[in-house]
N, C-alpha and C positions, 0 to 999 in steps of 0.2 A: 728419961735418960736411959739410953741403951746398956744393959749390963756389961761389964768389962771382958767377961767370957765372950759374948757376942761380937764385941768390937775387935776382940784378937782373931776370932773367927774369919771375920770378914777381912780383916788385914791378910790373914793366911792365904784366904782364897785369891785375893788380889795379887799376893805375891806369887802363889802358885800359877796363878793364870798368865802373870807376866812372864816367869820363867817358861812356861809352855810356849807362849808366842814366840819367845827369844829363840828356842830350841828348834821350833818350825821355821823360823826364819832362816836359821843357820843352816838347817838341812836342805832348804830350797835354794839358798845362796851357795852353798857347797856343790850343788847338782845342776846349777844354771850354767847352760853351754850356749855360747852365741854361735850363730851361723858361720859356716866356713867358706871362704871365696873358692869358687871354681878353680881358678888358676893354681891356687895353694895346693887343692885336692888332685889336679893333674899331675903334678910333680909326684905324687905318691902313687896313684892308681892309674896310670898309663904306661904302656910299654910301646917299644919298636912297632907292634902291630896295630896299635890304636889309632884311629881316624876320626875324624869328625865330618858330618854332612848335614845341611841344613834343610830341615823339612818343616814347613809350615810356622817358620819363623825360630824353630828349635835347632841349635846345634848338637845333633845326637851323636852320642859316643858309641862307636862298633868296632869290632875286630874282624878283620876277613883273613883266615889262616888255612892253610893246607891246600890240597889240590884233590879234585874228583868232582862229582856231583855235589851241588851245593846242599848243605845241611844248615837251616836257619834254626837258631836256638832261642827259646824267650823265657826269661826268668819270671819269678813270681813276686808277690807284694813285699817292699822294702829291701828287695835283694837288687842284684846288679849283674852284668855279665859275667863277673867273676865267679858266680855260682857254678858256671860250667867250666872251671879250669881243668878239672879231673877228665872231663870228657875231650877236651881238645887235646889234652897228652895222650889219650887212647886212640882218638879217631882222626886227628889232623893228617896221618899217612894214607887215609882212604876217603876222605871227604875235603871238599871246600867248607869250611866251617865258619858261619856268619853268625856272630853274636852282637848283641846291643843293649844298651841300658834304654828301657822303655821310658816314655815321659812320665815324669812325677818321681823318678829313680836315678840311683846313680849319678854319673855326670852329665847326663842329659838335662836334668831338671825338670820344671814345671811349666806347662803350657800357659798362655796367656789368659784362656777363659777357663781354667780348671775344668775341663770336660774330660773326665776319666770314664765314661760311658764304654761297655764293650764295642758299641759302634764306631766310636770315635777311635779306640784302639785298633780296631780291624781297619779301617780306612788309613790309619797312620802306617800301618804294616804294609798295606798295599802301595802307598807312597813310597815307602823305604825300598820296598823290592823293585819297584819302578825305578827308582833313581839307580839302583845298582844293576839294572838290565837283568834281572834274575827271572826267568820266565818258567823253568822247570827246577823242582827243587824238593826236597824232604823237609818236614817241619816238626819240631819237638817243643814242647812247654810244659813248665811244672807250676801248678797252682793258678795264680791270675794267668800267666802265661800258657798254660793248658787252656783255659777258657778262651783267651783271645784265639789261640791256635785252631780250636774246634770250630768256633765261631767264623773264623777265616776259611776253614776248609768247607764251611756249609755255604758260605756265600760266593767263594772263589775256587769252586773246584778245579777250575783248568791249570794245569801245570803243576798240581800238588801231586807228587807220586807216592808218598807214604806219610803217615801221621805218626807221633810218639807223644802219648799224653802221659805226663807223670803227676798223679794226684791232682787232676784239674778240678778248678772249682766250676760251677754252673748249677749244680742243684743245690737247694737251701738245705740247711741242717735240718730243718723240720720235715724233709721228704724222707728221714729215716728214724727208726725208734732210738730212743734213749740218745738224743744229740750229746755230744761234748760241749762244754761249756765255752762261749765265745773268748778267743784268746784275749789277755789282758791288754795288750797295746790296743786292740780293737774296741774293748770295753770303754778304755778311757777315752779314746778318740771319737767315740760316738757319744758321750756323756758332755753335755755342754757346760756343766759346772766343773768338770776334771780335765777338759781336752787340752787347757793350757799347760798341763804337765808334760803333754807330748810335744807342744809348740816351743815353750820356753825352757823347760826344766830337762827333760830327755835324759834322765839317769843313766849311766853306764848298765846299772843293774837292771833296768827295764829291758834294755837290748840282750843281756846276758840271759835273763831270765824268758825272753822269748825265744833265744837259740836254744835254750835248754827243752823249750815246749816242741820245736820242731825237729830236734835232735833226739834220738832214741838213746844213743850212747854219748852218756855226759862227758866223757873223757876228750871226746872230739870237739867239744867247746872250748877252745883255747883262746889266751889273749888277743893274738893277732886277727882272730875271726870276729871277736867282738869288737876290736878296735875298728877294721874295715867296715862293718855294719853300722858302728856308732857315728864314724866319720862321715860316711856317705848320706845317713839320715841327716846330718846337720850341714849338707850342702844347700846353699843358698836356695830357697824355695822350697825344698823338698818336704819339710816339715808342714807347711801350709798345704801343699798337694796332698800328703798323706792325710790329713784332716778332712780335705775336700772330698777325696776319694772314699773314704770310709763312710762319710755322711751321705754320699749319693745312693739313691735307690736303684739297685739293679733289678732288671725284669727280664733275665735271660730266658729264652724259651728252648728247654732241652730237647723239644720234639725236632728242632733243627738237626739234631745230630743225625736223624734219618736222612738227610740230604747229602751228607758226606759219601763219596764214591771212592775215596782213596783208603788202602787197608790200614788198619788202626790196631797199635799197640798199646795197651793200658799198664802202667806200672805203678806199684802202691807200696807204700811202707806198712806192715801190719801194724806198727805202734804209732801210727799217724794219729796226734791229738788234735790237729786243726781241721783235717776233713777225714774222718774215720774211714777205715778200709771198708765198713759196710756200704759206703758210697759207691764202691767199684760195682756191685751188683746192680745199681741204678743204671750205670752207664753199660753194661752189658745187658741188659734188658732192651735198650734202646740200639745198641749196636751188637746185635747178636753173633754177627760173623767177625768180631774184633778178637786178637789175642790178649791175653794178661798174664801178668806175673806178679805175685805178692812176695815180698822182702820180708822175712822174719827179722825181729829185732831192728828195724829200721824206721825212721819216721817220717816226716812231710817231705823232706828234701832228698830223695835218694841218691840223685847225681851228686851231691855234696858228701853224703854220709857214706855211700858205697859206690865211689865213682868208677872203679874198675869193673865190677860185677854188672852195674846197669849198663856201662857203655858197651860191654861185651855183648849183652842181650839187645841192645839197639843196634848194633852192628849185624848180629845174624839176622835182625828182621829186616834191617833195610837191605842188606846185601841179597837177600832171598828174592830171586826173580818174581815178578810179580803173580805170573801165571801159577807159579808154585804156590804163592801165598793164598790164591784163590783157591786152589786145589786141597790145601791143608786145613781149610776153614770149613765148617758144616753149612749146608743150606746154600751154597753158591752154584759150584759146577758138579757137586757129587751130592746131591740131595738124598 
């Protein structure tokens, strides 16, 4: 017969385990968020400039604002066209600005085949521009949007006048020394045992922490910003799409950058934790004639964190006559 002390210990262990499981269940339940219908989100995240166009079975949310030469803007992972609000305020008087929610994000949502390869995004962008009859334009992209932009520029150089890349992805973290840790949301999404937290739980705290990772200035991570990112993550289909995209293996070929014919401006935040500024040197090695600007005390989304400064720098680059741009960079017309 077991000693009374051992019986009490077992009972205590069972009670403790039960309490722990109850607390974990309460934590999960309190952070469980259902998907949000797109029609509900439209009421909150569209405005008079918002339009929808059907491409490959998707109703793509985009905005077409301003006048002048077209400037197409591509956002990064888990973002939306709203990431460019500051640029639109600064540049709409000088350019016709076209921005969109890429497949898997924002109000556009997921595609039926869950193909989020770079080639699929490039072909999608080609179709989108064709539908809008855009033949000559400027192109800018951040992070994933930057990767799509430079791959597009390499594959379809005709009509592209200039290219602005803001902390573009494309090189792997192993390409630089002492790479930063993979962002928490990506680690969870790529872990088969934990990715249910992204699909079903998706706590606001996870979104808030991710924003603190991409912003260098924590004071700019306010509740409206967290709410927008969290709401659009919960758009029907977006969480499955995020998991599918993170789990796909990307095999981009950075040597394609040498095929780019348009002048290139590279913008990077010095405090970027997702794609460290050391990656800028990798791009400059392949694009020796590109221009570049590094922003002190700025993170991974410079166009959100310092919109006025980055928009001004982009304006200067885009407005500069192409011949002047060529003359101002080494090894082209003045070796």
